[in-house]
N, CA, C, O and the ligand as a Tripos MOL2 file, in Angstrom:
@<TRIPOS>MOLECULE
protein
  269   267    68     0     0
PROTEIN
NO_CHARGES

@<TRIPOS>ATOM
      1 N           4.0890    3.4050   -4.0080 N.3       1 MET1
      2 CA          4.4970    2.0190   -3.7670 C.3       1 MET1
      3 C           6.0090    1.9450   -3.7550 C.2       1 MET1
      4 O           6.6640    2.4100   -4.6870 O.2       1 MET1
      5 N           6.5600    1.3720   -2.7190 N.am      2 THR2
      6 CA          8.0020    1.2700   -2.5820 C.3       2 THR2
      7 C           8.3670   -0.1770   -2.3100 C.2       2 THR2
      8 O           7.8270   -0.8050   -1.3990 O.2       2 THR2
      9 N           9.2720   -0.6900   -3.0940 N.am      3 VAL3
     10 CA          9.7310   -2.0550   -2.8730 C.3       3 VAL3
     11 C          11.2360   -2.0060   -2.6490 C.2       3 VAL3
     12 O          11.9890   -1.5940   -3.5310 O.2       3 VAL3
     13 N          11.6590   -2.4210   -1.4890 N.am      4 HIS4
     14 CA         13.0810   -2.4500   -1.1720 C.3       4 HIS4
     15 C          13.6470   -3.8210   -1.5200 C.2       4 HIS4
     16 O          12.9400   -4.8280   -1.4970 O.2       4 HIS4
     17 N          14.9180   -3.8350   -1.8380 N.am      5 SER5
     18 CA         15.5320   -5.1100   -2.1920 C.3       5 SER5
     19 C          15.6390   -6.0290   -0.9760 C.2       5 SER5
     20 O          15.5890   -7.2520   -1.1080 O.2       5 SER5
     21 N          15.7850   -5.4400    0.1940 N.am      6 LEU6
     22 CA         15.8150   -6.2500    1.4100 C.3       6 LEU6
     23 C          14.4330   -6.2410    2.0380 C.2       6 LEU6
     24 O          14.0450   -5.2770    2.6990 O.2       6 LEU6
     25 N          13.6940   -7.3240    1.8250 N.am      7 GLY7
     26 CA         12.3350   -7.3460    2.3000 C.3       7 GLY7
     27 C          11.4550   -6.5050    1.4010 C.2       7 GLY7
     28 O          11.9330   -5.8850    0.4510 O.2       7 GLY7
     29 N          10.2040   -6.4860    1.6940 N.am      8 VAL8
     30 CA          9.2200   -5.8090    0.8550 C.3       8 VAL8
     31 C           8.4250   -4.8550    1.7200 C.2       8 VAL8
     32 O           7.9610   -5.2110    2.8030 O.2       8 VAL8
     33 N           8.2740   -3.6390    1.2260 N.am      9 GLU9
     34 CA          7.3870   -2.7170    1.9170 C.3       9 GLU9
     35 C           6.3900   -2.1570    0.9150 C.2       9 GLU9
     36 O           6.7700   -1.6480   -0.1400 O.2       9 GLU9
     37 N           5.1160   -2.2580    1.2550 N.am     10 VAL10
     38 CA          4.0780   -1.6240    0.4540 C.3      10 VAL10
     39 C           3.5630   -0.4420    1.2650 C.2      10 VAL10
     40 O           2.9280   -0.6110    2.3060 O.2      10 VAL10
     41 N           3.8500    0.7550    0.7670 N.am     11 SER11
     42 CA          3.4600    1.9550    1.5090 C.3      11 SER11
     43 C           2.3210    2.6610    0.8000 C.2      11 SER11
     44 O           2.1210    2.5140   -0.4060 O.2      11 SER11
     45 N           1.5850    3.4250    1.5770 N.am     12 CYS12
     46 CA          0.4180    4.1260    1.0460 C.3      12 CYS12
     47 C           0.8560    5.2720    0.1420 C.2      12 CYS12
     48 O           1.8000    5.9960    0.4560 O.2      12 CYS12
     49 N           0.1640    5.4290   -0.9820 N.am     13 ASP13
     50 CA          0.4860    6.5030   -1.9280 C.3      13 ASP13
     51 C          -0.2670    7.7970   -1.6350 C.2      13 ASP13
     52 O          -0.0750    8.7960   -2.3280 O.2      13 ASP13
     53 N          -1.1120    7.7870   -0.6260 N.am     14 GLY14
     54 CA         -1.7790    9.0230   -0.2340 C.3      14 GLY14
     55 C          -3.1020    9.2280   -0.9150 C.2      14 GLY14
     56 O          -3.4060    8.5810   -1.9170 O.2      14 GLY14
     57 N          -3.8980   10.1380   -0.3670 N.am     15 PRO15
     58 CA         -5.2770   10.3210   -0.8480 C.3      15 PRO15
     59 C          -5.3660   10.8790   -2.2660 C.2      15 PRO15
     60 O          -6.3620   10.6390   -2.9490 O.2      15 PRO15
     61 N          -4.3670   11.6100   -2.7240 N.am     16 ASP16
     62 CA         -4.3630   12.0380   -4.1210 C.3      16 ASP16
     63 C          -2.9310   12.2620   -4.5810 C.2      16 ASP16
     64 O          -1.9820   12.0930   -3.8160 O.2      16 ASP16
     65 N          -2.7920   12.6470   -5.8530 N.am     17 GLU17
     66 CA         -1.4730   12.6790   -6.4840 C.3      17 GLU17
     67 C          -0.5120   13.6420   -5.7810 C.2      17 GLU17
     68 O           0.6950   13.4020   -5.7390 O.2      17 GLU17
     69 N          -1.0510   14.7250   -5.2340 N.am     18 GLN18
     70 CA         -0.1970   15.7560   -4.6450 C.3      18 GLN18
     71 C          -0.0190   15.6080   -3.1350 C.2      18 GLN18
     72 O           0.7800   16.3220   -2.5300 O.2      18 GLN18
     73 N          -0.7500   14.6990   -2.5360 N.am     19 THR19
     74 CA         -0.7790   14.6280   -1.0810 C.3      19 THR19
     75 C          -0.1850   13.3140   -0.6020 C.2      19 THR19
     76 O          -0.5900   12.2410   -1.0490 O.2      19 THR19
     77 N           0.7740   13.4020    0.3050 N.am     20 ASP20
     78 CA          1.3150   12.1940    0.8960 C.3      20 ASP20
     79 C           0.3450   11.6580    1.9440 C.2      20 ASP20
     80 O          -0.4820   12.3900    2.4880 O.2      20 ASP20
     81 N           0.4680   10.3850    2.2040 N.am     21 CYS21
     82 CA         -0.3680    9.7770    3.2330 C.3      21 CYS21
     83 C          -0.1140   10.4720    4.5610 C.2      21 CYS21
     84 O           1.0330   10.5450    5.0040 O.2      21 CYS21
     85 N          -1.1600   10.9850    5.2100 N.am     22 PRO22
     86 CA         -0.9540   11.6810    6.4810 C.3      22 PRO22
     87 C          -0.4000   10.7630    7.5610 C.2      22 PRO22
     88 O           0.2360   11.2270    8.5080 O.2      22 PRO22
     89 N          -0.6360    9.4740    7.4250 N.am     23 ALA23
     90 CA         -0.1630    8.5340    8.4400 C.3      23 ALA23
     91 C           1.1470    7.8470    8.0270 C.2      23 ALA23
     92 O           1.6930    7.0450    8.7840 O.2      23 ALA23
     93 N           1.6520    8.1660    6.8170 N.am     24 SER24
     94 CA          2.8170    7.4550    6.2850 C.3      24 SER24
     95 C           2.6560    5.9490    6.4710 C.2      24 SER24
     96 O           3.5700    5.2520    6.9130 O.2      24 SER24
     97 N           1.4800    5.4770    6.1250 N.am     25 ALA25
     98 CA          1.1250    4.0970    6.4170 C.3      25 ALA25
     99 C           1.8720    3.1200    5.5130 C.2      25 ALA25
    100 O           2.1590    3.4120    4.3520 O.2      25 ALA25
    101 N           2.1740    1.9640    6.0740 N.am     26 ALA26
    102 CA          2.7230    0.8540    5.3040 C.3      26 ALA26
    103 C           2.0220   -0.4150    5.7680 C.2      26 ALA26
    104 O           1.6020   -0.5300    6.9190 O.2      26 ALA26
    105 N           1.9070   -1.3600    4.8500 N.am     27 VAL27
    106 CA          1.2240   -2.6010    5.2010 C.3      27 VAL27
    107 C           2.0370   -3.3500    6.2580 C.2      27 VAL27
    108 O           3.2310   -3.5870    6.0760 O.2      27 VAL27
    109 N           1.3900   -3.7180    7.3550 N.am     28 PRO28
    110 CA          2.0720   -4.5870    8.3180 C.3      28 PRO28
    111 C           2.2300   -5.9810    7.7270 C.2      28 PRO28
    112 O           1.2420   -6.6490    7.4200 O.2      28 PRO28
    113 N           3.4620   -6.4130    7.5710 N.am     29 ILE29
    114 CA          3.7340   -7.6650    6.8700 C.3      29 ILE29
    115 C           3.6170   -8.8420    7.8210 C.2      29 ILE29
    116 O           4.1860   -8.8570    8.9130 O.2      29 ILE29
    117 N           2.8670   -9.8120    7.3700 N.am     30 ARG30
    118 CA          2.7030  -11.0120    8.1830 C.3      30 ARG30
    119 C           3.8730  -11.9560    7.9640 C.2      30 ARG30
    120 O           4.5820  -11.8880    6.9600 O.2      30 ARG30
    121 N           4.0470  -12.8360    8.9380 N.am     31 PHE31
    122 CA          5.1380  -13.8020    8.8570 C.3      31 PHE31
    123 C           5.0070  -14.6370    7.5900 C.2      31 PHE31
    124 O           3.9360  -15.1670    7.2930 O.2      31 PHE31
    125 N           6.0840  -14.7480    6.8600 N.am     32 GLY32
    126 CA          6.0840  -15.5920    5.6740 C.3      32 GLY32
    127 C           5.7930  -14.8520    4.3900 C.2      32 GLY32
    128 O           5.9020  -15.4300    3.3080 O.2      32 GLY32
    129 N           5.4230  -13.5810    4.4840 N.am     33 SER33
    130 CA          5.1550  -12.8180    3.2650 C.3      33 SER33
    131 C           6.4600  -12.2230    2.7420 C.2      33 SER33
    132 O           7.0870  -11.3980    3.4060 O.2      33 SER33
    133 N           6.8530  -12.6420    1.5680 N.am     34 MET34
    134 CA          8.1530  -12.2610    1.0270 C.3      34 MET34
    135 C           8.0550  -11.4060   -0.2310 C.2      34 MET34
    136 O           8.9490  -10.6090   -0.5160 O.2      34 MET34
    137 N           6.9930  -11.5700   -0.9640 N.am     35 THR35
    138 CA          6.8940  -10.8910   -2.2580 C.3      35 THR35
    139 C           5.8640   -9.7680   -2.1870 C.2      35 THR35
    140 O           4.9920   -9.7820   -1.3180 O.2      35 THR35
    141 N           5.9570   -8.7960   -3.0920 N.am     36 PRO36
    142 CA          4.9380   -7.7380   -3.1190 C.3      36 PRO36
    143 C           3.5240   -8.2910   -3.2240 C.2      36 PRO36
    144 O           2.5970   -7.7580   -2.6140 O.2      36 PRO36
    145 N           3.3580   -9.3610   -4.0010 N.am     37 ARG37
    146 CA          2.0230   -9.9500   -4.1360 C.3      37 ARG37
    147 C           1.5060  -10.4390   -2.7820 C.2      37 ARG37
    148 O           0.3470  -10.2160   -2.4320 O.2      37 ARG37
    149 N           2.3770  -11.1050   -2.0310 N.am     38 GLN38
    150 CA          1.9530  -11.6190   -0.7240 C.3      38 GLN38
    151 C           1.6750  -10.4720    0.2500 C.2      38 GLN38
    152 O           0.7240  -10.5200    1.0300 O.2      38 GLN38
    153 N           2.5230   -9.4430    0.1890 N.am     39 VAL39
    154 CA          2.3360   -8.3180    1.1060 C.3      39 VAL39
    155 C           1.0350   -7.5890    0.7880 C.2      39 VAL39
    156 O           0.3240   -7.1630    1.6990 O.2      39 VAL39
    157 N           0.7190   -7.4430   -0.5000 N.am     40 ARG40
    158 CA         -0.5450   -6.7980   -0.8500 C.3      40 ARG40
    159 C          -1.7350   -7.6420   -0.3920 C.2      40 ARG40
    160 O          -2.7690   -7.0980   -0.0040 O.2      40 ARG40
    161 N          -1.5930   -8.9550   -0.4360 N.am     41 ALA41
    162 CA         -2.6530   -9.8090    0.0780 C.3      41 ALA41
    163 C          -2.8290   -9.5760    1.5770 C.2      41 ALA41
    164 O          -3.9520   -9.5650    2.0820 O.2      41 ALA41
    165 N          -1.7130   -9.3880    2.2880 N.am     42 ASP42
    166 CA         -1.8000   -9.0340    3.7080 C.3      42 ASP42
    167 C          -2.5800   -7.7360    3.8720 C.2      42 ASP42
    168 O          -3.4590   -7.6310    4.7260 O.2      42 ASP42
    169 N          -2.2510   -6.7570    3.0510 N.am     43 GLY43
    170 CA         -2.8990   -5.4610    3.1580 C.3      43 GLY43
    171 C          -4.3950   -5.5350    2.8940 C.2      43 GLY43
    172 O          -5.1860   -4.8720    3.5640 O.2      43 GLY43
    173 N          -4.7790   -6.3480    1.9100 N.am     44 ARG44
    174 CA         -6.2090   -6.4530    1.5940 C.3      44 ARG44
    175 C          -6.9920   -6.9760    2.7900 C.2      44 ARG44
    176 O          -8.1370   -6.5810    3.0090 O.2      44 ARG44
    177 N          -6.3700   -7.8700    3.5680 N.am     45 GLU45
    178 CA         -7.0590   -8.3730    4.7530 C.3      45 GLU45
    179 C          -7.2860   -7.2650    5.7690 C.2      45 GLU45
    180 O          -8.2120   -7.3400    6.5770 O.2      45 GLU45
    181 N          -6.4420   -6.2350    5.7300 N.am     46 ASP46
    182 CA         -6.5840   -5.1120    6.6590 C.3      46 ASP46
    183 C          -7.3580   -3.9570    6.0380 C.2      46 ASP46
    184 O          -7.4800   -2.8960    6.6490 O.2      46 ASP46
    185 N          -7.8790   -4.1510    4.8320 N.am     47 GLY47
    186 CA         -8.7070   -3.1240    4.2260 C.3      47 GLY47
    187 C          -7.9950   -2.2260    3.2270 C.2      47 GLY47
    188 O          -8.5800   -1.2560    2.7450 O.2      47 GLY47
    189 N          -6.7430   -2.5320    2.9070 N.am     48 TRP48
    190 CA         -6.0350   -1.7460    1.8830 C.3      48 TRP48
    191 C          -6.6450   -2.0220    0.5130 C.2      48 TRP48
    192 O          -7.1970   -3.0950    0.2680 O.2      48 TRP48
    193 N          -6.5340   -1.0440   -0.3670 N.am     49 THR49
    194 CA         -7.0430   -1.2120   -1.7230 C.3      49 THR49
    195 C          -5.9740   -0.7750   -2.7140 C.2      49 THR49
    196 O          -5.0730   -0.0020   -2.3870 O.2      49 THR49
    197 N          -6.0970   -1.2910   -3.9390 N.am     50 ARG50
    198 CA         -5.2680   -0.8200   -5.0530 C.3      50 ARG50
    199 C          -6.1860   -0.1290   -6.0330 C.2      50 ARG50
    200 O          -7.2730   -0.6200   -6.3360 O.2      50 ARG50
    201 N          -5.7500    1.0000   -6.5200 N.am     51 ARG51
    202 CA         -6.5300    1.7070   -7.5230 C.3      51 ARG51
    203 C          -5.6190    2.1620   -8.6370 C.2      51 ARG51
    204 O          -4.4190    2.3670   -8.4550 O.2      51 ARG51
    205 N          -6.2370    2.3160   -9.8110 N.am     52 ARG52
    206 CA         -5.5050    2.8830  -10.9390 C.3      52 ARG52
    207 C          -5.6970    4.3920  -10.9060 C.2      52 ARG52
    208 O          -6.8220    4.8880  -10.8480 O.2      52 ARG52
    209 N          -4.5920    5.1060  -10.9440 N.am     53 ARG53
    210 CA         -4.6490    6.5670  -10.9050 C.3      53 ARG53
    211 C          -3.6510    7.0840  -11.9270 C.2      53 ARG53
    212 O          -2.4590    6.7870  -11.8500 O.2      53 ARG53
    213 N          -4.1390    7.8530  -12.8750 N.am     54 ALA54
    214 CA         -3.2670    8.4400  -13.8890 C.3      54 ALA54
    215 C          -2.3990    7.3650  -14.5460 C.2      54 ALA54
    216 O          -1.2150    7.5780  -14.8080 O.2      54 ALA54
    217 N          -3.0080    6.2110  -14.8070 N.am     55 GLY55
    218 CA         -2.3310    5.1800  -15.5650 C.3      55 GLY55
    219 C          -1.4070    4.2900  -14.7800 C.2      55 GLY55
    220 O          -0.7370    3.4340  -15.3580 O.2      55 GLY55
    221 N          -1.3510    4.4690  -13.4660 N.am     56 ARG56
    222 CA         -0.5370    3.5480  -12.6860 C.3      56 ARG56
    223 C          -1.3190    3.1080  -11.4640 C.2      56 ARG56
    224 O          -2.2770    3.7590  -11.0470 O.2      56 ARG56
    225 N          -0.8900    1.9890  -10.8990 N.am     57 LEU57
    226 CA         -1.5750    1.4540   -9.7440 C.3      57 LEU57
    227 C          -0.9870    2.0630   -8.4820 C.2      57 LEU57
    228 O           0.2290    2.1710   -8.3300 O.2      57 LEU57
    229 N          -1.8680    2.4530   -7.5890 N.am     58 VAL58
    230 CA         -1.4370    3.0010   -6.3080 C.3      58 VAL58
    231 C          -2.0310    2.1560   -5.1910 C.2      58 VAL58
    232 O          -3.0920    1.5470   -5.3340 O.2      58 VAL58
    233 N          -1.3190    2.1400   -4.0890 N.am     59 ASP59
    234 CA         -1.7800    1.4140   -2.9100 C.3      59 ASP59
    235 C          -2.3150    2.4240   -1.9040 C.2      59 ASP59
    236 O          -1.6760    3.4390   -1.6270 O.2      59 ASP59
    237 N          -3.4910    2.1370   -1.3630 N.am     60 LEU60
    238 CA         -4.1160    3.0640   -0.4320 C.3      60 LEU60
    239 C          -4.4390    2.3610    0.8850 C.2      60 LEU60
    240 O          -5.0010    1.2660    0.9050 O.2      60 LEU60
    241 N          -4.0670    3.0250    1.9850 N.am     61 CYS61
    242 CA         -4.4310    2.4990    3.2990 C.3      61 CYS61
    243 C          -5.9160    2.7700    3.5450 C.2      61 CYS61
    244 O          -6.5810    3.4340    2.7500 O.2      61 CYS61
    245 N          -6.4090    2.2520    4.6420 N.am     62 THR62
    246 CA         -7.8470    2.3920    4.9240 C.3      62 THR62
    247 C          -8.2290    3.8610    5.0590 C.2      62 THR62
    248 O          -9.3190    4.2510    4.6390 O.2      62 THR62
    249 N          -7.3590    4.6780    5.6350 N.am     63 GLY63
    250 CA         -7.6680    6.1010    5.7930 C.3      63 GLY63
    251 C          -7.7720    6.8230    4.4720 C.2      63 GLY63
    252 O          -8.6880    7.6220    4.2740 O.2      63 GLY63
    253 N          -6.8390    6.5530    3.5510 N.am     64 CYS64
    254 CA         -6.8280    7.2710    2.2830 C.3      64 CYS64
    255 C          -7.8490    6.7140    1.2930 C.2      64 CYS64
    256 O          -8.2630    7.4230    0.3760 O.2      64 CYS64
    257 N          -8.2540    5.4780    1.4590 N.am     65 ALA65
    258 CA         -9.2240    4.8880    0.5490 C.3      65 ALA65
    259 C         -10.6370    5.3250    0.8800 C.2      65 ALA65
    260 O         -11.5430    5.1600    0.0630 O.2      65 ALA65
    261 N         -10.8390    5.8790    2.0610 N.am     66 ALA66
    262 CA        -12.1810    6.3120    2.4610 C.3      66 ALA66
    263 C         -12.6330    7.4680    1.5770 C.2      66 ALA66
    264 O         -11.8390    8.3600    1.2800 O.2      66 ALA66
    265 N         -13.8800    7.4690    1.1560 N.am     67 PRO67
    266 CA        -14.3690    8.5260    0.2720 C.3      67 PRO67
    267 C         -14.4230    9.8890    0.9620 C.2      67 PRO67
    268 O         -14.8150   10.8790    0.3440 O.2      67 PRO67
    269 ZN         -2.7540    6.4500    3.4900 Zn       68 ZN68
@<TRIPOS>BOND
     1     1     2 1
     2     2     3 1
     3     3     4 2
     4     3     5 am
     5     5     6 1
     6     6     7 1
     7     7     8 2
     8     7     9 am
     9     9    10 1
    10    10    11 1
    11    11    12 2
    12    11    13 am
    13    13    14 1
    14    14    15 1
    15    15    16 2
    16    15    17 am
    17    17    18 1
    18    18    19 1
    19    19    20 2
    20    19    21 am
    21    21    22 1
    22    22    23 1
    23    23    24 2
    24    23    25 am
    25    25    26 1
    26    26    27 1
    27    27    28 2
    28    27    29 am
    29    29    30 1
    30    30    31 1
    31    31    32 2
    32    31    33 am
    33    33    34 1
    34    34    35 1
    35    35    36 2
    36    35    37 am
    37    37    38 1
    38    38    39 1
    39    39    40 2
    40    39    41 am
    41    41    42 1
    42    42    43 1
    43    43    44 2
    44    43    45 am
    45    45    46 1
    46    46    47 1
    47    47    48 2
    48    47    49 am
    49    49    50 1
    50    50    51 1
    51    51    52 2
    52    51    53 am
    53    53    54 1
    54    54    55 1
    55    55    56 2
    56    55    57 am
    57    57    58 1
    58    58    59 1
    59    59    60 2
    60    59    61 am
    61    61    62 1
    62    62    63 1
    63    63    64 2
    64    63    65 am
    65    65    66 1
    66    66    67 1
    67    67    68 2
    68    67    69 am
    69    69    70 1
    70    70    71 1
    71    71    72 2
    72    71    73 am
    73    73    74 1
    74    74    75 1
    75    75    76 2
    76    75    77 am
    77    77    78 1
    78    78    79 1
    79    79    80 2
    80    79    81 am
    81    81    82 1
    82    82    83 1
    83    83    84 2
    84    83    85 am
    85    85    86 1
    86    86    87 1
    87    87    88 2
    88    87    89 am
    89    89    90 1
    90    90    91 1
    91    91    92 2
    92    91    93 am
    93    93    94 1
    94    94    95 1
    95    95    96 2
    96    95    97 am
    97    97    98 1
    98    98    99 1
    99    99   100 2
   100    99   101 am
   101   101   102 1
   102   102   103 1
   103   103   104 2
   104   103   105 am
   105   105   106 1
   106   106   107 1
   107   107   108 2
   108   107   109 am
   109   109   110 1
   110   110   111 1
   111   111   112 2
   112   111   113 am
   113   113   114 1
   114   114   115 1
   115   115   116 2
   116   115   117 am
   117   117   118 1
   118   118   119 1
   119   119   120 2
   120   119   121 am
   121   121   122 1
   122   122   123 1
   123   123   124 2
   124   123   125 am
   125   125   126 1
   126   126   127 1
   127   127   128 2
   128   127   129 am
   129   129   130 1
   130   130   131 1
   131   131   132 2
   132   131   133 am
   133   133   134 1
   134   134   135 1
   135   135   136 2
   136   135   137 am
   137   137   138 1
   138   138   139 1
   139   139   140 2
   140   139   141 am
   141   141   142 1
   142   142   143 1
   143   143   144 2
   144   143   145 am
   145   145   146 1
   146   146   147 1
   147   147   148 2
   148   147   149 am
   149   149   150 1
   150   150   151 1
   151   151   152 2
   152   151   153 am
   153   153   154 1
   154   154   155 1
   155   155   156 2
   156   155   157 am
   157   157   158 1
   158   158   159 1
   159   159   160 2
   160   159   161 am
   161   161   162 1
   162   162   163 1
   163   163   164 2
   164   163   165 am
   165   165   166 1
   166   166   167 1
   167   167   168 2
   168   167   169 am
   169   169   170 1
   170   170   171 1
   171   171   172 2
   172   171   173 am
   173   173   174 1
   174   174   175 1
   175   175   176 2
   176   175   177 am
   177   177   178 1
   178   178   179 1
   179   179   180 2
   180   179   181 am
   181   181   182 1
   182   182   183 1
   183   183   184 2
   184   183   185 am
   185   185   186 1
   186   186   187 1
   187   187   188 2
   188   187   189 am
   189   189   190 1
   190   190   191 1
   191   191   192 2
   192   191   193 am
   193   193   194 1
   194   194   195 1
   195   195   196 2
   196   195   197 am
   197   197   198 1
   198   198   199 1
   199   199   200 2
   200   199   201 am
   201   201   202 1
   202   202   203 1
   203   203   204 2
   204   203   205 am
   205   205   206 1
   206   206   207 1
   207   207   208 2
   208   207   209 am
   209   209   210 1
   210   210   211 1
   211   211   212 2
   212   211   213 am
   213   213   214 1
   214   214   215 1
   215   215   216 2
   216   215   217 am
   217   217   218 1
   218   218   219 1
   219   219   220 2
   220   219   221 am
   221   221   222 1
   222   222   223 1
   223   223   224 2
   224   223   225 am
   225   225   226 1
   226   226   227 1
   227   227   228 2
   228   227   229 am
   229   229   230 1
   230   230   231 1
   231   231   232 2
   232   231   233 am
   233   233   234 1
   234   234   235 1
   235   235   236 2
   236   235   237 am
   237   237   238 1
   238   238   239 1
   239   239   240 2
   240   239   241 am
   241   241   242 1
   242   242   243 1
   243   243   244 2
   244   243   245 am
   245   245   246 1
   246   246   247 1
   247   247   248 2
   248   247   249 am
   249   249   250 1
   250   250   251 1
   251   251   252 2
   252   251   253 am
   253   253   254 1
   254   254   255 1
   255   255   256 2
   256   255   257 am
   257   257   258 1
   258   258   259 1
   259   259   260 2
   260   259   261 am
   261   261   262 1
   262   262   263 1
   263   263   264 2
   264   263   265 am
   265   265   266 1
   266   266   267 1
   267   267   268 2
@<TRIPOS>SUBSTRUCTURE
     1 MET1         2 RESIDUE 1 A MET
     2 THR2         6 RESIDUE 1 A THR
     3 VAL3        10 RESIDUE 1 A VAL
     4 HIS4        14 RESIDUE 1 A HIS
     5 SER5        18 RESIDUE 1 A SER
     6 LEU6        22 RESIDUE 1 A LEU
     7 GLY7        26 RESIDUE 1 A GLY
     8 VAL8        30 RESIDUE 1 A VAL
     9 GLU9        34 RESIDUE 1 A GLU
    10 VAL10       38 RESIDUE 1 A VAL
    11 SER11       42 RESIDUE 1 A SER
    12 CYS12       46 RESIDUE 1 A CYS
    13 ASP13       50 RESIDUE 1 A ASP
    14 GLY14       54 RESIDUE 1 A GLY
    15 PRO15       58 RESIDUE 1 A PRO
    16 ASP16       62 RESIDUE 1 A ASP
    17 GLU17       66 RESIDUE 1 A GLU
    18 GLN18       70 RESIDUE 1 A GLN
    19 THR19       74 RESIDUE 1 A THR
    20 ASP20       78 RESIDUE 1 A ASP
    21 CYS21       82 RESIDUE 1 A CYS
    22 PRO22       86 RESIDUE 1 A PRO
    23 ALA23       90 RESIDUE 1 A ALA
    24 SER24       94 RESIDUE 1 A SER
    25 ALA25       98 RESIDUE 1 A ALA
    26 ALA26      102 RESIDUE 1 A ALA
    27 VAL27      106 RESIDUE 1 A VAL
    28 PRO28      110 RESIDUE 1 A PRO
    29 ILE29      114 RESIDUE 1 A ILE
    30 ARG30      118 RESIDUE 1 A ARG
    31 PHE31      122 RESIDUE 1 A PHE
    32 GLY32      126 RESIDUE 1 A GLY
    33 SER33      130 RESIDUE 1 A SER
    34 MET34      134 RESIDUE 1 A MET
    35 THR35      138 RESIDUE 1 A THR
    36 PRO36      142 RESIDUE 1 A PRO
    37 ARG37      146 RESIDUE 1 A ARG
    38 GLN38      150 RESIDUE 1 A GLN
    39 VAL39      154 RESIDUE 1 A VAL
    40 ARG40      158 RESIDUE 1 A ARG
    41 ALA41      162 RESIDUE 1 A ALA
    42 ASP42      166 RESIDUE 1 A ASP
    43 GLY43      170 RESIDUE 1 A GLY
    44 ARG44      174 RESIDUE 1 A ARG
    45 GLU45      178 RESIDUE 1 A GLU
    46 ASP46      182 RESIDUE 1 A ASP
    47 GLY47      186 RESIDUE 1 A GLY
    48 TRP48      190 RESIDUE 1 A TRP
    49 THR49      194 RESIDUE 1 A THR
    50 ARG50      198 RESIDUE 1 A ARG
    51 ARG51      202 RESIDUE 1 A ARG
    52 ARG52      206 RESIDUE 1 A ARG
    53 ARG53      210 RESIDUE 1 A ARG
    54 ALA54      214 RESIDUE 1 A ALA
    55 GLY55      218 RESIDUE 1 A GLY
    56 ARG56      222 RESIDUE 1 A ARG
    57 LEU57      226 RESIDUE 1 A LEU
    58 VAL58      230 RESIDUE 1 A VAL
    59 ASP59      234 RESIDUE 1 A ASP
    60 LEU60      238 RESIDUE 1 A LEU
    61 CYS61      242 RESIDUE 1 A CYS
    62 THR62      246 RESIDUE 1 A THR
    63 GLY63      250 RESIDUE 1 A GLY
    64 CYS64      254 RESIDUE 1 A CYS
    65 ALA65      258 RESIDUE 1 A ALA
    66 ALA66      262 RESIDUE 1 A ALA
    67 PRO67      266 RESIDUE 1 A PRO
    68 ZN68       269 GROUP 0 **** ****
């Protein structure tokens, strides 16, 4: 998860701890979404999920969330 001070980007953390997202996916931000909470809501509409992994929350794109 990466949050930039200029705008917000929620990027995929990859299928597991050692593997980066093969697509380097980031949530496409809809107009008016300014905060990480809003951007994650955008992502959920596109099928993104949040999971707890090793004690922290990770964001997963549809490709990496697939079993
Ligand atoms: Zn991914």
